[in-house]
N, CA, C and O atoms as CSV, one atom per row, in Angstrom:
chain,resi,resn,atom,element,x,y,z
A,1,MET,N,N,35.135,-17.356,-11.027
A,1,MET,CA,C,35.192,-18.684,-11.203
A,1,MET,C,C,34.075,-19.458,-10.685
A,1,MET,O,O,33.665,-20.474,-11.245
A,2,ASN,N,N,33.539,-18.934,-9.520
A,2,ASN,CA,C,32.292,-19.660,-9.059
A,2,ASN,C,C,31.162,-19.419,-10.032
A,2,ASN,O,O,30.373,-20.339,-10.247
A,3,LYS,N,N,31.023,-18.260,-10.632
A,3,LYS,CA,C,30.093,-17.855,-11.559
A,3,LYS,C,C,30.123,-18.751,-12.661
A,3,LYS,O,O,29.071,-19.252,-13.056
A,4,LEU,N,N,31.292,-19.026,-13.243
A,4,LEU,CA,C,31.362,-19.908,-14.284
A,4,LEU,C,C,30.764,-21.462,-13.938
A,4,LEU,O,O,30.095,-22.105,-14.746
A,5,LEU,N,N,31.106,-21.905,-12.678
A,5,LEU,CA,C,30.646,-23.073,-12.120
A,5,LEU,C,C,29.258,-23.269,-11.938
A,5,LEU,O,O,28.706,-24.352,-12.134
A,6,ILE,N,N,28.674,-22.217,-11.558
A,6,ILE,CA,C,27.200,-22.073,-11.428
A,6,ILE,C,C,26.368,-22.142,-12.776
A,6,ILE,O,O,25.332,-22.792,-12.909
A,7,THR,N,N,26.924,-21.442,-13.670
A,7,THR,CA,C,26.464,-21.231,-14.983
A,7,THR,C,C,26.535,-22.630,-15.644
A,7,THR,O,O,25.574,-23.078,-16.269
A,8,THR,N,N,27.585,-23.245,-15.506
A,8,THR,CA,C,27.938,-24.493,-16.168
A,8,THR,C,C,26.713,-25.570,-15.617
A,8,THR,O,O,25.873,-26.176,-16.282
A,9,SER,N,N,26.920,-25.566,-14.329
A,9,SER,CA,C,25.816,-26.450,-13.721
A,9,SER,C,C,24.358,-26.197,-14.202
A,9,SER,O,O,23.655,-27.130,-14.591
A,10,ALA,N,N,23.924,-24.908,-14.165
A,10,ALA,CA,C,22.588,-24.578,-14.601
A,10,ALA,C,C,22.444,-25.110,-15.980
A,10,ALA,O,O,21.419,-25.720,-16.284
A,11,CYS,N,N,23.477,-24.905,-16.900
A,11,CYS,CA,C,23.123,-25.365,-18.256
A,11,CYS,C,C,23.002,-26.864,-18.399
A,11,CYS,O,O,22.165,-27.392,-19.131
A,12,VAL,N,N,23.903,-27.542,-17.642
A,12,VAL,CA,C,23.944,-29.122,-17.589
A,12,VAL,C,C,22.575,-29.616,-17.085
A,12,VAL,O,O,22.074,-30.608,-17.615
A,13,LEU,N,N,21.934,-28.953,-16.063
A,13,LEU,CA,C,20.705,-29.360,-15.640
A,13,LEU,C,C,19.509,-28.987,-16.396
A,13,LEU,O,O,18.459,-29.629,-16.404
A,14,PHE,N,N,19.735,-27.940,-17.008
A,14,PHE,CA,C,18.723,-27.473,-18.004
A,14,PHE,C,C,18.576,-28.559,-19.156
A,14,PHE,O,O,17.472,-28.950,-19.535
A,15,PHE,N,N,19.709,-28.988,-19.652
A,15,PHE,CA,C,19.694,-29.981,-20.673
A,15,PHE,C,C,19.249,-31.390,-20.276
A,15,PHE,O,O,18.675,-32.202,-21.002
A,16,ALA,N,N,19.581,-31.526,-19.113
A,16,ALA,CA,C,19.201,-32.862,-18.498
A,16,ALA,C,C,17.575,-32.920,-18.396
A,16,ALA,O,O,16.914,-33.876,-18.803
A,17,SER,N,N,17.085,-31.858,-17.847
A,17,SER,CA,C,15.678,-31.845,-17.761
A,17,SER,C,C,15.027,-31.890,-19.100
A,17,SER,O,O,14.079,-32.649,-19.303
A,18,SER,N,N,15.490,-31.123,-19.996
A,18,SER,CA,C,14.965,-31.103,-21.264
A,18,SER,C,C,14.981,-32.633,-22.073
A,18,SER,O,O,14.034,-33.098,-22.705
A,19,SER,N,N,16.169,-33.200,-21.893
A,19,SER,CA,C,16.460,-34.607,-22.253
A,19,SER,C,C,15.391,-35.617,-21.693
A,19,SER,O,O,14.911,-36.524,-22.372
A,20,ALA,N,N,15.079,-35.365,-20.410
A,20,ALA,CA,C,14.196,-36.173,-19.739
A,20,ALA,C,C,12.764,-35.858,-20.311
A,20,ALA,O,O,11.949,-36.771,-20.447
A,21,MET,N,N,12.469,-34.572,-20.641
A,21,MET,CA,C,11.152,-34.311,-21.005
A,21,MET,C,C,11.118,-35.053,-22.484
A,21,MET,O,O,10.203,-35.844,-22.714
A,22,ALA,N,N,11.881,-34.852,-23.238
A,22,ALA,CA,C,11.941,-35.467,-24.735
A,22,ALA,C,C,11.718,-36.961,-24.542
A,22,ALA,O,O,11.037,-37.541,-25.388
A,23,ALA,N,N,12.228,-37.656,-23.501
A,23,ALA,CA,C,12.239,-39.122,-23.374
A,23,ALA,C,C,10.745,-39.381,-23.044
A,23,ALA,O,O,10.181,-40.370,-23.513
A,24,LYS,N,N,10.120,-38.528,-22.268
A,24,LYS,CA,C,8.664,-38.814,-21.866
A,24,LYS,C,C,7.783,-38.804,-23.050
A,24,LYS,O,O,6.817,-39.567,-23.036
A,25,THR,N,N,8.004,-37.973,-24.170
A,25,THR,CA,C,7.135,-37.757,-25.326
A,25,THR,C,C,7.347,-38.900,-26.259
A,25,THR,O,O,6.427,-39.234,-27.006
A,26,GLN,N,N,8.660,-39.619,-26.274
A,26,GLN,CA,C,8.972,-40.731,-27.143
A,26,GLN,C,C,9.215,-41.870,-26.236
A,26,GLN,O,O,9.460,-41.809,-25.032
A,27,ASN,N,N,9.118,-42.874,-26.949
A,27,ASN,CA,C,9.598,-44.244,-26.329
A,27,ASN,C,C,11.235,-44.244,-26.544
A,27,ASN,O,O,11.852,-43.878,-27.544
A,28,GLY,N,N,11.735,-44.753,-25.335
A,28,GLY,CA,C,13.182,-44.708,-25.212
A,28,GLY,C,C,13.836,-45.489,-26.407
A,28,GLY,O,O,14.831,-45.023,-26.964
A,29,CYS,N,N,13.259,-46.713,-26.811
A,29,CYS,CA,C,13.694,-47.313,-27.872
A,29,CYS,C,C,13.639,-46.863,-29.102
A,29,CYS,O,O,14.385,-47.262,-29.997
A,30,GLU,N,N,12.639,-45.890,-29.254
A,30,GLU,CA,C,12.453,-45.113,-30.658
A,30,GLU,C,C,13.449,-44.123,-30.807
A,30,GLU,O,O,13.910,-43.837,-31.912
A,31,ILE,N,N,13.894,-43.453,-29.499
A,31,ILE,CA,C,15.012,-42.380,-29.499
A,31,ILE,C,C,16.108,-43.145,-29.930
A,31,ILE,O,O,16.713,-42.735,-30.922
A,32,LYS,N,N,16.488,-44.193,-29.370
A,32,LYS,CA,C,17.781,-44.850,-29.736
A,32,LYS,C,C,17.691,-45.189,-31.253
A,32,LYS,O,O,18.639,-44.988,-32.011
A,33,LYS,N,N,16.645,-45.650,-31.607
A,33,LYS,CA,C,16.638,-46.070,-33.129
A,33,LYS,C,C,16.963,-44.772,-34.107
A,33,LYS,O,O,17.728,-44.813,-35.071
A,34,GLN,N,N,16.262,-43.673,-33.683
A,34,GLN,CA,C,16.410,-42.377,-34.276
A,34,GLN,C,C,17.922,-41.952,-34.331
A,34,GLN,O,O,18.458,-41.586,-35.377
A,35,ARG,N,N,18.609,-42.036,-33.040
A,35,ARG,CA,C,19.812,-41.537,-33.065
A,35,ARG,C,C,20.700,-42.388,-33.891
A,35,ARG,O,O,21.497,-41.816,-34.635
A,36,ILE,N,N,20.663,-43.725,-33.853
A,36,ILE,CA,C,21.540,-44.695,-34.787
A,36,ILE,C,C,21.192,-44.254,-36.162
A,36,ILE,O,O,22.133,-43.955,-36.896
A,37,GLU,N,N,19.815,-44.157,-36.682
A,37,GLU,CA,C,19.696,-43.792,-37.997
A,37,GLU,C,C,20.324,-42.522,-38.394
A,37,GLU,O,O,20.865,-42.422,-39.495
A,38,GLU,N,N,20.276,-41.398,-37.431
A,38,GLU,CA,C,21.047,-40.308,-37.817
A,38,GLU,C,C,22.565,-40.665,-38.027
A,38,GLU,O,O,23.136,-40.242,-39.032
A,39,GLN,N,N,23.099,-41.280,-37.285
A,39,GLN,CA,C,24.546,-41.576,-37.516
A,39,GLN,C,C,24.796,-42.447,-38.775
A,39,GLN,O,O,25.797,-42.290,-39.475
A,40,ILE,N,N,23.901,-43.315,-39.014
A,40,ILE,CA,C,23.956,-43.888,-40.351
A,40,ILE,C,C,24.028,-43.054,-41.544
A,40,ILE,O,O,24.893,-43.136,-42.416
A,41,ASN,N,N,22.983,-42.194,-41.505
A,41,ASN,CA,C,23.009,-41.203,-42.720
A,41,ASN,C,C,24.323,-40.368,-42.734
A,41,ASN,O,O,24.883,-40.149,-43.808
A,42,TYR,N,N,24.789,-39.931,-41.641
A,42,TYR,CA,C,25.994,-39.193,-41.547
A,42,TYR,C,C,27.172,-40.022,-42.050
A,42,TYR,O,O,28.025,-39.484,-42.755
A,43,ALA,N,N,27.244,-41.194,-41.745
A,43,ALA,CA,C,28.365,-42.273,-42.233
A,43,ALA,C,C,28.216,-42.380,-43.532
A,43,ALA,O,O,29.232,-42.427,-44.227
A,44,LYS,N,N,26.910,-42.442,-44.141
A,44,LYS,CA,C,26.809,-42.784,-45.588
A,44,LYS,C,C,27.062,-41.412,-46.376
A,44,LYS,O,O,27.612,-41.457,-47.477
A,45,GLN,N,N,26.707,-40.331,-45.878
A,45,GLN,CA,C,27.143,-39.034,-46.593
A,45,GLN,C,C,28.722,-38.952,-46.646
A,45,GLN,O,O,29.285,-38.371,-47.574
A,46,HIS,N,N,29.343,-39.494,-45.719
A,46,HIS,CA,C,30.846,-39.358,-45.593
A,46,HIS,C,C,31.664,-40.561,-46.033
A,46,HIS,O,O,32.861,-40.732,-45.802
A,47,GLY,N,N,30.826,-41.393,-46.717
A,47,GLY,CA,C,31.401,-42.767,-47.258
A,47,GLY,C,C,32.151,-43.649,-46.254
A,47,GLY,O,O,33.215,-44.208,-46.518
A,48,ASN,N,N,31.567,-43.720,-45.186
A,48,ASN,CA,C,32.316,-44.653,-44.234
A,48,ASN,C,C,31.450,-45.967,-44.033
A,48,ASN,O,O,30.708,-46.154,-43.068
A,49,GLN,N,N,31.653,-46.859,-45.096
A,49,GLN,CA,C,31.001,-48.017,-44.993
A,49,GLN,C,C,31.338,-48.951,-43.779
A,49,GLN,O,O,30.481,-49.788,-43.494
A,50,HIS,N,N,32.337,-48.913,-43.126
A,50,HIS,CA,C,32.639,-49.780,-42.061
A,50,HIS,C,C,31.709,-49.273,-40.886
A,50,HIS,O,O,31.079,-50.066,-40.186
A,51,ARG,N,N,31.666,-48.042,-40.730
A,51,ARG,CA,C,30.781,-47.383,-39.791
A,51,ARG,C,C,29.160,-47.686,-39.910
A,51,ARG,O,O,28.365,-47.890,-38.992
A,52,VAL,N,N,28.944,-47.653,-41.229
A,52,VAL,CA,C,27.450,-47.928,-41.617
A,52,VAL,C,C,27.081,-49.196,-41.358
A,52,VAL,O,O,25.982,-49.446,-40.864
A,53,ARG,N,N,28.049,-50.215,-41.695
A,53,ARG,CA,C,27.756,-51.700,-41.259
A,53,ARG,C,C,27.565,-52.000,-39.799
A,53,ARG,O,O,26.645,-52.695,-39.368
A,54,GLY,N,N,28.560,-51.389,-39.016
A,54,GLY,CA,C,28.373,-51.362,-37.445
A,54,GLY,C,C,27.172,-50.835,-36.916
A,54,GLY,O,O,26.514,-51.398,-36.042
A,55,LEU,N,N,26.841,-49.586,-37.528
A,55,LEU,CA,C,25.527,-48.966,-37.017
A,55,LEU,C,C,24.456,-49.738,-37.502
A,55,LEU,O,O,23.511,-49.836,-36.719
A,56,GLU,N,N,24.336,-50.379,-38.706
A,56,GLU,CA,C,23.209,-51.053,-39.094
A,56,GLU,C,C,22.884,-52.310,-38.055
A,56,GLU,O,O,21.764,-52.674,-37.696
A,57,GLU,N,N,24.184,-52.880,-37.664
A,57,GLU,CA,C,24.021,-54.010,-36.789
A,57,GLU,C,C,23.493,-53.447,-35.463
A,57,GLU,O,O,22.530,-54.005,-34.937
A,58,ALA,N,N,24.022,-52.452,-34.929
A,58,ALA,CA,C,23.402,-51.870,-33.741
A,58,ALA,C,C,22.029,-51.592,-33.841
A,58,ALA,O,O,21.308,-51.876,-32.885
A,59,LEU,N,N,21.531,-51.051,-34.912
A,59,LEU,CA,C,20.053,-50.852,-35.143
A,59,LEU,C,C,19.312,-51.954,-35.233
A,59,LEU,O,O,18.147,-51.913,-34.838
A,60,ASP,N,N,19.828,-53.075,-35.740
A,60,ASP,CA,C,19.157,-54.485,-35.803
A,60,ASP,C,C,19.156,-54.951,-34.275
A,60,ASP,O,O,18.200,-55.589,-33.835
A,61,ASN,N,N,20.124,-54.654,-33.571
A,61,ASN,CA,C,19.847,-55.201,-32.068
A,61,ASN,C,C,18.947,-54.458,-31.406
A,61,ASN,O,O,18.166,-55.055,-30.665
A,62,VAL,N,N,18.864,-53.029,-31.526
A,62,VAL,CA,C,17.821,-52.203,-30.926
A,62,VAL,C,C,16.403,-52.845,-31.276
A,62,VAL,O,O,15.533,-53.131,-30.454
A,63,ASN,N,N,16.348,-53.000,-32.546
A,63,ASN,CA,C,14.959,-53.386,-32.996
A,63,ASN,C,C,14.540,-54.791,-32.424
A,63,ASN,O,O,13.353,-55.010,-32.179
A,64,ARG,N,N,15.499,-55.731,-32.212
A,64,ARG,CA,C,15.423,-56.998,-31.558
A,64,ARG,C,C,15.238,-56.969,-30.028
A,64,ARG,O,O,14.330,-57.576,-29.461
A,65,TYR,N,N,16.043,-56.317,-29.486
A,65,TYR,CA,C,16.288,-56.532,-27.990
A,65,TYR,C,C,15.743,-55.321,-27.163
A,65,TYR,O,O,15.480,-55.640,-26.003
A,66,CYS,N,N,15.539,-54.179,-27.432
A,66,CYS,CA,C,15.268,-53.025,-26.815
A,66,CYS,C,C,13.878,-53.180,-26.453
A,66,CYS,O,O,12.980,-53.473,-27.242
A,67,THR,N,N,13.744,-52.953,-25.137
A,67,THR,CA,C,12.522,-53.040,-24.173
A,67,THR,C,C,12.392,-51.978,-23.316
A,67,THR,O,O,13.478,-51.500,-22.991
A,68,PRO,N,N,11.349,-51.406,-22.804
A,68,PRO,CA,C,11.525,-50.570,-21.622
A,68,PRO,C,C,11.916,-51.234,-20.491
A,68,PRO,O,O,12.313,-50.534,-19.559
A,69,GLU,N,N,11.896,-52.457,-20.352
A,69,GLU,CA,C,12.689,-53.031,-19.030
A,69,GLU,C,C,14.198,-52.994,-19.180
A,69,GLU,O,O,14.931,-52.734,-18.225
A,70,SER,N,N,14.675,-53.275,-20.476
A,70,SER,CA,C,16.141,-53.354,-20.640
A,70,SER,C,C,16.669,-51.850,-20.558
A,70,SER,O,O,17.759,-51.609,-20.038
A,71,LEU,N,N,15.882,-50.877,-21.075
A,71,LEU,CA,C,16.265,-49.408,-20.819
A,71,LEU,C,C,16.353,-48.934,-19.262
A,71,LEU,O,O,17.189,-48.148,-18.816
A,72,TYR,N,N,15.418,-49.514,-18.604
A,72,TYR,CA,C,15.289,-49.261,-17.161
A,72,TYR,C,C,16.486,-50.018,-16.468
A,72,TYR,O,O,17.042,-49.423,-15.544
A,73,ARG,N,N,16.931,-51.252,-16.816
A,73,ARG,CA,C,18.087,-51.837,-16.204
A,73,ARG,C,C,19.326,-51.171,-16.528
A,73,ARG,O,O,20.102,-50.909,-15.609
A,74,ASP,N,N,19.655,-50.816,-17.908
A,74,ASP,CA,C,20.703,-50.149,-18.254
A,74,ASP,C,C,20.810,-48.627,-17.526
A,74,ASP,O,O,21.877,-48.086,-17.234
A,75,SER,N,N,19.656,-48.141,-17.332
A,75,SER,CA,C,19.602,-46.703,-16.729
A,75,SER,C,C,20.081,-47.081,-15.166
A,75,SER,O,O,20.783,-46.250,-14.588
A,76,GLN,N,N,19.741,-48.229,-14.523
A,76,GLN,CA,C,20.034,-48.327,-13.116
A,76,GLN,C,C,21.264,-48.480,-13.069
A,76,GLN,O,O,21.827,-47.985,-12.093
A,77,LYS,N,N,22.089,-49.198,-14.076
A,77,LYS,CA,C,23.468,-49.385,-14.113
A,77,LYS,C,C,24.234,-48.130,-14.272
A,77,LYS,O,O,25.296,-48.013,-13.660
A,78,GLU,N,N,23.788,-47.155,-15.055
A,78,GLU,CA,C,24.259,-45.882,-15.193
A,78,GLU,C,C,24.357,-45.044,-14.078
A,78,GLU,O,O,25.351,-44.359,-13.840
A,79,VAL,N,N,23.250,-45.087,-13.323
A,79,VAL,CA,C,23.182,-44.295,-12.182
A,79,VAL,C,C,24.116,-44.828,-10.982
A,79,VAL,O,O,24.675,-44.084,-10.177
A,80,ALA,N,N,24.195,-46.221,-10.990
A,80,ALA,CA,C,25.105,-46.693,-10.107
A,80,ALA,C,C,26.591,-46.215,-10.264
A,80,ALA,O,O,27.298,-45.859,-9.321
A,81,GLU,N,N,26.991,-46.257,-11.663
A,81,GLU,CA,C,28.159,-45.883,-12.058
A,81,GLU,C,C,28.372,-44.353,-11.761
A,81,GLU,O,O,29.440,-44.015,-11.252
A,82,LYS,N,N,27.533,-43.528,-12.015
A,82,LYS,CA,C,27.554,-42.081,-11.638
A,82,LYS,C,C,27.801,-41.841,-10.295
A,82,LYS,O,O,28.665,-41.102,-9.824
A,83,THR,N,N,26.852,-42.622,-9.622
A,83,THR,CA,C,27.064,-42.519,-8.140
A,83,THR,C,C,28.493,-42.737,-7.711
A,83,THR,O,O,29.050,-41.872,-7.036
A,84,GLU,N,N,29.110,-43.827,-8.058
A,84,GLU,CA,C,30.308,-44.120,-7.719
A,84,GLU,C,C,31.378,-43.029,-7.928
A,84,GLU,O,O,32.229,-42.697,-7.103
A,85,LYS,N,N,31.176,-42.471,-9.301
A,85,LYS,CA,C,31.957,-41.432,-9.837
A,85,LYS,C,C,31.986,-40.202,-8.907
A,85,LYS,O,O,33.067,-39.670,-8.654
A,86,VAL,N,N,30.742,-39.697,-8.349
A,86,VAL,CA,C,30.541,-38.779,-7.418
A,86,VAL,C,C,31.208,-39.111,-6.211
A,86,VAL,O,O,31.754,-38.166,-5.642
A,87,GLN,N,N,31.293,-40.239,-5.684
A,87,GLN,CA,C,31.972,-40.583,-4.362
A,87,GLN,C,C,33.334,-40.485,-4.535
A,87,GLN,O,O,34.020,-40.110,-3.585
A,88,GLU,N,N,33.939,-40.814,-5.804
A,88,GLU,CA,C,35.441,-40.718,-6.054
A,88,GLU,C,C,35.717,-39.203,-5.957
A,88,GLU,O,O,36.554,-38.773,-5.164
A,89,ARG,N,N,35.063,-38.463,-6.707
A,89,ARG,CA,C,35.281,-37.040,-6.758
A,89,ARG,C,C,35.287,-36.352,-5.506
A,89,ARG,O,O,36.160,-35.518,-5.265
A,90,GLU,N,N,34.237,-36.681,-4.555
A,90,GLU,CA,C,34.086,-36.312,-3.248
A,90,GLU,C,C,35.408,-36.671,-2.422
A,90,GLU,O,O,35.905,-35.851,-1.650
A,91,ALA,N,N,35.898,-37.829,-2.611
A,91,ALA,CA,C,37.165,-38.319,-1.796
A,91,ALA,C,C,38.517,-37.614,-2.339
A,91,ALA,O,O,39.495,-37.404,-1.621
A,92,GLU,N,N,38.430,-37.286,-3.685
A,92,GLU,CA,C,39.501,-36.648,-4.055
A,92,GLU,C,C,39.581,-35.114,-3.745
A,92,GLU,O,O,40.647,-34.534,-3.540
A,93,LEU,N,N,38.388,-34.531,-3.732
A,93,LEU,CA,C,38.274,-33.215,-3.159
A,93,LEU,C,C,38.714,-33.052,-1.737
A,93,LEU,O,O,39.431,-32.125,-1.360
A,94,GLN,N,N,38.165,-34.166,-0.837
A,94,GLN,CA,C,38.612,-34.000,0.526
A,94,GLN,C,C,39.975,-34.258,0.780
A,94,GLN,O,O,40.515,-33.670,1.717
A,95,GLU,N,N,40.746,-35.219,-0.068
A,95,GLU,CA,C,42.103,-35.328,-0.120
A,95,GLU,C,C,42.899,-34.116,-0.293
A,95,GLU,O,O,43.844,-33.798,0.428
A,96,GLU,N,N,42.410,-33.391,-1.403
A,96,GLU,CA,C,43.204,-32.103,-1.741
A,96,GLU,C,C,43.062,-31.171,-0.546
A,96,GLU,O,O,44.045,-30.508,-0.214
A,97,LYS,N,N,41.899,-31.063,0.138
A,97,LYS,CA,C,41.749,-30.265,1.252
A,97,LYS,C,C,42.638,-30.617,2.327
A,97,LYS,O,O,43.335,-29.761,2.871
A,98,LEU,N,N,42.654,-31.865,2.675
A,98,LEU,CA,C,43.444,-32.379,3.752
A,98,LEU,C,C,45.036,-32.195,3.542
A,98,LEU,O,O,45.813,-31.983,4.473
A,99,GLU,N,N,45.408,-32.305,2.190
A,99,GLU,CA,C,46.733,-32.052,2.092
A,99,GLU,C,C,47.276,-30.580,1.973
A,99,GLU,O,O,48.449,-30.241,1.817
A,100,GLY,N,N,46.132,-29.760,2.085
A,100,GLY,CA,C,46.446,-28.194,2.228
A,100,GLY,C,C,47.123,-27.632,0.861
A,100,GLY,O,O,48.002,-26.777,0.748
A,101,ASN,N,N,46.393,-28.428,-0.218
A,101,ASN,CA,C,47.160,-27.790,-1.619
A,101,ASN,C,C,46.697,-26.413,-1.940
A,101,ASN,O,O,45.890,-25.866,-1.187
A,102,ASP,N,N,47.099,-25.876,-2.889
A,102,ASP,CA,C,46.865,-24.372,-3.247
A,102,ASP,C,C,45.443,-24.433,-3.733
A,102,ASP,O,O,44.946,-25.514,-4.051
A,103,ARG,N,N,44.792,-23.334,-3.798
A,103,ARG,CA,C,43.502,-23.032,-4.004
A,103,ARG,C,C,42.962,-23.490,-5.472
A,103,ARG,O,O,41.819,-23.882,-5.708
A,104,SER,N,N,43.981,-23.364,-6.366
A,104,SER,CA,C,43.523,-23.751,-7.778
A,104,SER,C,C,43.293,-25.152,-7.897
A,104,SER,O,O,42.438,-25.574,-8.675
A,105,LYS,N,N,44.023,-25.948,-7.154
A,105,LYS,CA,C,43.858,-27.511,-7.110
A,105,LYS,C,C,42.394,-27.864,-6.631
A,105,LYS,O,O,41.645,-28.626,-7.243
A,106,ILE,N,N,42.090,-27.215,-5.467
A,106,ILE,CA,C,40.843,-27.451,-4.775
A,106,ILE,C,C,39.717,-27.083,-5.693
A,106,ILE,O,O,38.706,-27.775,-5.814
A,107,GLU,N,N,39.923,-26.031,-6.293
A,107,GLU,CA,C,38.832,-25.503,-7.279
A,107,GLU,C,C,38.657,-26.480,-8.413
A,107,GLU,O,O,37.524,-26.781,-8.789
A,108,LYS,N,N,39.755,-26.995,-8.979
A,108,LYS,CA,C,39.766,-27.932,-10.029
A,108,LYS,C,C,38.809,-29.172,-9.595
A,108,LYS,O,O,37.918,-29.595,-10.332
A,109,ARG,N,N,39.095,-29.695,-8.328
A,109,ARG,CA,C,38.411,-30.894,-7.783
A,109,ARG,C,C,36.924,-30.462,-7.534
A,109,ARG,O,O,36.030,-31.302,-7.631
A,110,GLU,N,N,36.682,-29.291,-7.246
A,110,GLU,CA,C,35.315,-28.821,-7.002
A,110,GLU,C,C,34.611,-28.786,-8.266
A,110,GLU,O,O,33.437,-29.155,-8.279
A,111,ARG,N,N,35.219,-28.360,-9.421
A,111,ARG,CA,C,34.573,-28.471,-10.906
A,111,ARG,C,C,34.080,-29.806,-11.181
A,111,ARG,O,O,32.933,-30.094,-11.523
A,112,LYS,N,N,35.221,-30.727,-10.969
A,112,LYS,CA,C,35.115,-32.132,-11.547
A,112,LYS,C,C,33.977,-32.635,-10.577
A,112,LYS,O,O,33.097,-33.310,-11.109
A,113,LEU,N,N,33.885,-32.409,-9.301
A,113,LEU,CA,C,32.663,-32.837,-8.373
A,113,LEU,C,C,31.433,-32.314,-9.081
A,113,LEU,O,O,30.540,-33.125,-9.324
A,114,ALA,N,N,31.293,-31.113,-9.421
A,114,ALA,CA,C,30.244,-30.598,-9.724
A,114,ALA,C,C,29.814,-31.129,-11.308
A,114,ALA,O,O,28.644,-31.232,-11.676
A,115,GLU,N,N,30.647,-31.346,-11.902
A,115,GLU,CA,C,30.288,-32.067,-13.165
A,115,GLU,C,C,29.875,-33.461,-13.103
A,115,GLU,O,O,29.054,-33.904,-13.906
A,116,ALA,N,N,30.412,-34.193,-12.170
A,116,ALA,CA,C,30.045,-35.621,-11.755
A,116,ALA,C,C,28.654,-35.557,-11.117
A,116,ALA,O,O,27.803,-36.407,-11.379
A,117,GLN,N,N,28.436,-34.550,-10.285
A,117,GLN,CA,C,26.964,-34.394,-9.695
A,117,GLN,C,C,25.918,-34.084,-10.740
A,117,GLN,O,O,24.811,-34.619,-10.693
A,118,ALA,N,N,26.267,-33.200,-11.709
A,118,ALA,CA,C,25.370,-33.010,-12.822
A,118,ALA,C,C,25.024,-34.215,-13.722
A,118,ALA,O,O,23.921,-34.371,-14.246
A,119,GLU,N,N,26.140,-35.103,-13.857
A,119,GLU,CA,C,25.830,-36.295,-14.725
A,119,GLU,C,C,25.042,-37.098,-14.026
A,119,GLU,O,O,24.167,-37.691,-14.656
A,120,LEU,N,N,25.145,-37.297,-12.682
A,120,LEU,CA,C,24.298,-38.031,-11.771
A,120,LEU,C,C,22.889,-37.764,-11.897
A,120,LEU,O,O,22.043,-38.649,-12.030
A,121,LYS,N,N,22.623,-36.373,-11.848
A,121,LYS,CA,C,21.247,-35.992,-11.667
A,121,LYS,C,C,20.572,-36.170,-13.053
A,121,LYS,O,O,19.352,-36.318,-13.136
A,122,GLU,N,N,21.345,-36.156,-14.087
A,122,GLU,CA,C,20.727,-36.418,-15.524
A,122,GLU,C,C,20.377,-37.825,-15.643
A,122,GLU,O,O,19.299,-38.252,-16.058
A,123,ALA,N,N,21.554,-38.639,-15.173
A,123,ALA,CA,C,21.102,-40.187,-15.102
A,123,ALA,C,C,19.928,-40.585,-14.226
A,123,ALA,O,O,19.180,-41.512,-14.537
A,124,GLN,N,N,19.796,-39.925,-13.220
A,124,GLN,CA,C,18.691,-40.179,-12.184
A,124,GLN,C,C,17.367,-39.631,-12.934
A,124,GLN,O,O,16.367,-40.349,-12.917
A,125,ALA,N,N,17.334,-38.532,-13.510
A,125,ALA,CA,C,16.101,-38.091,-14.224
A,125,ALA,C,C,15.672,-39.130,-15.307
A,125,ALA,O,O,14.512,-39.524,-15.428
A,126,GLU,N,N,16.728,-39.540,-16.088
A,126,GLU,CA,C,16.321,-40.602,-17.342
A,126,GLU,C,C,15.808,-41.793,-16.541
A,126,GLU,O,O,14.757,-42.329,-16.891
A,127,LEU,N,N,16.535,-42.268,-15.416
A,127,LEU,CA,C,16.001,-43.444,-14.642
A,127,LEU,C,C,14.404,-43.354,-14.343
A,127,LEU,O,O,13.576,-44.241,-14.546
A,128,LYS,N,N,14.180,-42.026,-13.796
A,128,LYS,CA,C,12.727,-41.859,-13.478
A,128,LYS,C,C,11.772,-41.821,-14.667
A,128,LYS,O,O,10.601,-42.175,-14.522
A,129,VAL,N,N,12.208,-41.433,-15.748
A,129,VAL,CA,C,11.491,-41.559,-16.970
A,129,VAL,C,C,11.330,-42.922,-17.548
A,129,VAL,O,O,10.339,-43.264,-18.194
A,130,TYR,N,N,12.309,-43.650,-17.295
A,130,TYR,CA,C,12.166,-45.337,-17.706
A,130,TYR,C,C,11.300,-45.998,-16.826
A,130,TYR,O,O,10.511,-46.854,-17.227
A,131,LYS,N,N,11.414,-45.591,-15.411
A,131,LYS,CA,C,10.594,-46.160,-14.368
A,131,LYS,C,C,9.194,-45.965,-14.526
A,131,LYS,O,O,8.363,-46.848,-14.315
A,132,ASP,N,N,8.889,-44.603,-14.965
A,132,ASP,CA,C,7.437,-44.328,-15.113
A,132,ASP,C,C,6.938,-44.996,-16.357
A,132,ASP,O,O,5.761,-45.352,-16.420
A,133,ALA,N,N,7.825,-45.196,-17.417
A,133,ALA,CA,C,7.266,-45.909,-18.654
A,133,ALA,C,C,6.895,-47.446,-18.477
A,133,ALA,O,O,6.272,-48.104,-19.311
A,134,LEU,N,N,7.356,-47.895,-17.309
A,134,LEU,CA,C,7.131,-49.358,-17.012
A,134,LEU,C,C,5.719,-49.581,-16.829
A,134,LEU,O,O,5.301,-50.710,-16.575
């Protein structure tokens, strides 16, 4: 069970670091545009006109309002949310341990905590990239 947890955490951290590296080579706003354009193409291929219109509006908003500063602010908010989630998961784990519940419940809470910690590290890496871009 612990091997699975370690392997999962390692994979998440690898993808987080490679995601951060990709962001360094491209402007964050350009990445957002590219992702939305990919979704627009997919929606067009599948005849989903409502989705296409919504995505085109999102693309227009990115073109109008996306700046390195706005990406940095959004990333700060995300780090704060992920930090709060880690704190919640830590409290849940502590509660399970104090209640003396069976090992499987404790392991489940440990997995959830590890996932939340990995998400936080990814958000922190992204924040650093956006901060360096300012």
